[in-house]
LUMNUVO-593277 format. One line per 10 residues: their letters; for each residue x, y, z of N, C-alpha, C. Coordinates in steps of 0.1 Angstrom, whole numbers, plus 5000, padded with zeros to 4 digits. Example, Ala and Ser with C-alpha at 12.3 -4.5 7.8 and 13.67 -1.06 7.14 Angstrom:
BEGIN
as> 5132/4943/5078/5123/4955/5078/5132/4967/5078; 5128/4978/5071/5137/4989/5071/5129/5000/5079 .
//
This chain:
BEGIN
mefqlekaie> 1493/1018/7739/1489/1006/7747/1502/1002/7753; 1501/0999/7766/1514/0992/7774/1514/0979/7771; 1528/0974/7769/1529/0960/7767/1523/0951/7778; 1515/0941/7774/1511/0931/7783/1512/0916/7774; 1519/0908/7780/1521/0895/7773/1510/0888/7767; 1498/0888/7776/1486/0882/7771/1481/0889/7758; 1483/0902/7757/1478/0910/7745/1487/0906/7734; 1500/0906/7737/1510/0902/7726/1507/0890/7720; 1504/0879/7728/1501/0865/7723/1488/0865/7715; 1479/0874/7718/1467/0875/7710/1470/0877/7696 .
ilertpyvmk> 1480/0884/7692/1484/0887/7679/1492/0876/7675; 1503/0873/7682/1512/0863/7677/1506/0849/7674; 1497/0846/7681/1488/0833/7680/1480/0833/7666; 1477/0845/7661/1468/0847/7650/1475/0849/7637; 1487/0853/7637/1494/0855/7625/1494/0843/7616; 1498/0831/7621/1499/0820/7611/1484/0818/7604; 1473/0820/7612/1461/0818/7606/1456/0828/7596; 1460/0841/7598/1459/0852/7591/1465/0850/7578; 1478/0846/7577/1486/0844/7566/1479/0832/7558; 1477/0822/7565/1470/0809/7558/1458/0813/7552 .
elllglskdw> 1448/0819/7557/1435/0824/7551/1437/0833/7540; 1447/0841/7541/1450/0851/7530/1456/0845/7519; 1464/0835/7519/1473/0831/7509/1471/0816/7504; 1466/0807/7512/1464/0794/7509/1455/0791/7497; 1459/0785/7487/1452/0783/7475/1450/0794/7464; 1458/0804/7467/1458/0815/7457/1468/0810/7445; 1467/0817/7433/1476/0814/7423/1491/0821/7425; 1500/0816/7418/1513/0821/7420/1513/0836/7415; 1505/0839/7408/1504/0854/7404/1503/0863/7417; 1496/0859/7426/1493/0866/7439/1504/0862/7448 .
tqsnegqdtw> 1509/0850/7449/1519/0846/7460/1534/0848/7456; 1537/0848/7443/1550/0848/7440/1555/0862/7434; 1545/0871/7432/1548/0885/7427/1554/0893/7439; 1562/0903/7434/1567/0913/7444/1565/0927/7439; 1572/0936/7445/1571/0950/7442/1583/0955/7433; 1590/0946/7429/1602/0949/7420/1614/0945/7426; 1626/0949/7419/1638/0944/7422/1642/0945/7438; 1648/0935/7444/1651/0936/7458/1640/0936/7468; 1628/0931/7463/1616/0931/7472/1610/0918/7474; 1602/0916/7483/1597/0903/7487/1583/0900/7483 .
spydvighlv> 1581/0888/7477/1568/0883/7475/1561/0878/7488; 1548/0874/7487/1542/0868/7500/1549/0855/7503; 1552/0848/7493/1559/0835/7495/1573/0838/7503; 1579/0848/7499/1593/0852/7506/1589/0855/7521; 1579/0863/7523/1576/0867/7537/1574/0855/7545; 1567/0846/7540/1563/0834/7548/1576/0827/7551; 1585/0826/7542/1598/0820/7544/1605/0827/7555; 1605/0840/7555/1612/0848/7564/1606/0846/7578; 1592/0845/7579/1586/0842/7592/1590/0828/7598; 1591/0818/7589/1595/0805/7593/1610/0805/7598 .
hgektdwmpr> 1619/0813/7591/1632/0813/7595/1633/0819/7609; 1625/0831/7611/1625/0837/7624/1620/0829/7636; 1610/0820/7633/1606/0811/7644/1616/0801/7646; 1625/0797/7638/1636/0788/7641/1649/0795/7649; 1652/0806/7644/1665/0812/7646/1664/0825/7654; 1653/0831/7656/1653/0846/7660/1647/0846/7674; 1634/0847/7675/1626/0851/7687/1629/0842/7699; 1628/0830/7697/1629/0821/7710/1643/0819/7713; 1652/0817/7703/1667/0817/7708/1671/0830/7715; 1666/0840/7711/1671/0854/7717/1664/0854/7730 .
leivlsdsen> 1651/0850/7732/1645/0849/7745/1652/0841/7755; 1658/0830/7750/1666/0823/7759/1679/0830/7762; 1685/0837/7754/1697/0844/7757/1694/0855/7768; 1682/0863/7766/1678/0872/7775/1676/0867/7790; 1671/0855/7790/1667/0849/7803/1677/0840/7808; 1689/0838/7802/1699/0832/7806/1709/0839/7816; 1716/0832/7824/1725/0839/7834/1739/0841/7828; 1741/0837/7816/1753/0838/7809/1758/0853/7808; 1772/0853/7810/1777/0867/7807/1777/0871/7793; 1776/0861/7785/1776/0864/7770/1761/0867/7767 .
ntftpydrfa> 1755/0878/7767/1742/0879/7763/1739/0887/7752; 1749/0886/7741/1748/0892/7729/1741/0883/7718; 1732/0889/7712/1725/0882/7702/1733/0879/7690; 1732/0868/7684/1738/0865/7670/1731/0873/7660; 1739/0879/7650/1732/0885/7640/1722/0877/7634; 1710/0883/7630/1699/0876/7623/1702/0878/7608; 1701/0868/7600/1701/0869/7586/1687/0871/7580; 1683/0883/7576/1670/0887/7573/1667/0881/7558; 1677/0875/7551/1676/0872/7539/1677/0856/7537; 1678/0849/7548/1682/0834/7549/1669/0826/7541 .
qfemskgksl> 1658/0832/7542/1645/0824/7536/1648/0822/7521; 1656/0829/7513/1657/0826/7500/1664/0814/7498; 1672/0808/7507/1679/0794/7506/1671/0785/7513; 1665/0789/7524/1658/0779/7533/1646/0774/7527; 1639/0783/7519/1625/0780/7513/1628/0772/7500; 1638/0771/7494/1640/0764/7481/1634/0751/7481; 1626/0748/7471/1619/0736/7470/1607/0733/7478; 1603/0743/7487/1591/0741/7494/1580/0749/7487; 1568/0742/7489/1556/0749/7485/1552/0760/7495; 1544/0769/7490/1538/0778/7500/1529/0772/7510 .
eellrefetl> 1522/0762/7507/1515/0753/7515/1523/0747/7526; 1535/0742/7522/1544/0736/7532/1550/0747/7542; 1553/0759/7536/1558/0769/7545/1548/0773/7555; 1535/0776/7551/1525/0779/7559/1522/0770/7571; 1523/0758/7567/1521/0746/7576/1533/0746/7588; 1545/0748/7582/1556/0748/7591/1556/0761/7599; 1552/0772/7595/1551/0784/7602/1541/0783/7614; 1529/0777/7610/1519/0775/7621/1524/0765/7631; 1530/0754/7628/1536/0745/7637/1546/0750/7646; 1556/0757/7640/1567/0763/7648/1562/0774/7658 .
rnenlntlrs> 1552/0782/7652/1547/0793/7661/1538/0788/7672; 1532/0777/7670/1524/0771/7681/1533/0766/7691; 1544/0759/7687/1554/0754/7696/1560/0766/7704; 1565/0775/7697/1571/0787/7704/1562/0793/7713; 1549/0795/7710/1541/0802/7720/1540/0794/7732; 1538/0779/7730/1538/0771/7741/1548/0772/7750; 1561/0773/7743/1573/0774/7752/1572/0787/7760; 1568/0798/7752/1567/0812/7758/1558/0812/7771; 1546/0806/7770/1536/0806/7781/1541/0798/7792; 1550/0786/7788/1555/0778/7800/1565/0785/7808 .
knlsekdltr> 1571/0797/7804/1582/0804/7810/1576/0811/7822; 1563/0814/7822/1557/0822/7832/1563/0834/7835; 1565/0842/7826/1574/0854/7827/1568/0865/7837; 1577/0870/7845/1573/0880/7855/1576/0893/7850; 1572/0903/7857/1575/0917/7854/1590/0920/7853; 1596/0912/7863/1611/0914/7864/1617/0908/7852; 1612/0895/7848/1619/0889/7836/1617/0898/7824; 1606/0906/7823/1604/0915/7811/1614/0926/7811; 1620/0930/7822/1630/0941/7823/1644/0935/7820; 1646/0923/7820/1660/0916/7817/1665/0921/7804 .
taihpslgii> 1677/0922/7803/1683/0928/7791/1694/0919/7784; 1695/0923/7771/1705/0915/7763/1710/0926/7755; 1720/0923/7745/1724/0932/7736/1722/0927/7721; 1717/0937/7715/1713/0934/7701/1725/0939/7693; 1730/0931/7683/1742/0935/7675/1742/0948/7669; 1730/0954/7666/1731/0967/7659/1722/0978/7666; 1713/0972/7676/1704/0983/7683/1710/0985/7698; 1718/0976/7702/1725/0979/7716/1715/0971/7726; 1715/0978/7738/1708/0971/7750/1693/0971/7746; 1686/0960/7748/1672/0959/7747/1667/0952/7759 .
tlknmlaawv> 1654/0953/7763/1647/0945/7773/1641/0933/7765; 1636/0924/7774/1627/0913/7770/1614/0920/7765; 1609/0929/7772/1597/0936/7768/1597/0942/7755; 1609/0948/7752/1612/0954/7739/1611/0944/7729; 1618/0933/7730/1619/0922/7720/1606/0915/7718; 1598/0913/7728/1584/0907/7726/1574/0916/7719; 1575/0929/7722/1567/0939/7716/1571/0941/7702; 1585/0940/7699/1588/0940/7685/1584/0929/7677; 1583/0917/7683/1578/0904/7676/1563/0907/7671; 1555/0913/7680/1543/0915/7677/1542/0925/7663 .
vhdlghiaqv> 1549/0937/7664/1549/0946/7655/1555/0941/7641; 1566/0933/7644/1572/0926/7632/1561/0917/7624; 1552/0909/7632/1541/0902/7626/1532/0912/7618; 1528/0921/7625/1518/0931/7619/1523/0938/7607; 1537/0941/7607/1543/0947/7596/1543/0937/7583; 1545/0925/7585/1546/0916/7576/1532/0913/7570; 1522/0913/7578/1507/0912/7574/1505/0923/7564; 1508/0935/7568/1506/0948/7560/1515/0947/7547; 1526/0941/7548/1535/0941/7536/1528/0930/7526; 1524/0919/7531/1518/0908/7521/1506/0916/7515 .
srvmakqykn> 1498/0923/7523/1486/0929/7517/1490/0940/7507; 1500/0948/7510/1503/0959/7500/1510/0952/7488; 1519/0943/7488/1523/0936/7477/1513/0931/7467; 1503/0924/7474/1492/0919/7466/1482/0929/7461; 1481/0941/7468/1472/0951/7462/1479/0957/7451; 1493/0958/7451/1499/0964/7439/1499/0957/7427; 1495/0943/7427/1493/0937/7415/1482/0941/7406; 1473/0949/7413/1463/0956/7404/1465/0970/7404; 1476/0975/7406/1479/0991/7406/1475/0996/7393; 1479/0990/7382/1476/0996/7369/1462/0994/7364 .
eigpwtqylt> 1454/0986/7372/1442/0983/7367/1430/0991/7375; 1433/0998/7384/1424/1005/7392/1421/1018/7387; 1428/1023/7377/1426/1035/7370/1425/1047/7381; 1415/1056/7380/1416/1067/7389/1415/1065/7404; 1412/1053/7408/1411/1049/7422/1423/1051/7430; 1435/1051/7422/1448/1052/7427/1449/1065/7437; 1442/1075/7435/1442/1085/7443/1436/1083/7457; 1427/1073/7458/1420/1069/7470/1426/1057/7477; 1431/1049/7470/1437/1035/7474/1451/1037/7476; 1455/1043/7486/1469/1047/7490/1479/1035/7492 .
ivkqtpke> 1473/1024/7495/1482/1013/7497/1491/1009/7484; 1485/1013/7473/1493/1011/7461/1505/1022/7459; 1505/1032/7466/1514/1042/7465/1527/1040/7476; 1524/1032/7485/1534/1030/7495/1546/1023/7489; 1558/1027/7494/1570/1021/7491/1575/1010/7501; 1581/1000/7494/1586/0990/7503/1599/0994/7511; 1599/0991/7523/1610/0994/7533/1614/0981/7540; 1621/0971/7532/1625/0960/7539/1634/0963/7551 .
//
């Protein structure tokens, strides 16, 4: 499928609701468990999504759209949620994610981006030159990846309980790739 902003927004606006419906009210056995050392729990993923709403997608969009000669992105701290989320409940993080995402999408819509805007470029610190279209498409795929990750982490909580169904339920065989 070719990138279309309206179709991207269809996913981006649903992600907070998908996560809220999936996670809100569950026990910590579901939301705080992970796949082992150096992996993320659903709680960690939501913290990561909150951090991204604050420091990644929209600040980078502004860099791409600016006329500044310095159009290099600041490196993104993919692990900042471990400090940023301390002391917050999952419910607080889900609410913050929903609020920030709604604000960011309202800002995105207000930009009235043209096809020419989508071809504007910036420099990613490790990927090199990217277009705004690349970045917005990556935002959608990033969301979908984390929805899949949360589902995988939760499925693996019953990996030892499903017996012979392991051969058919391949989600429990997948390995994490943060």
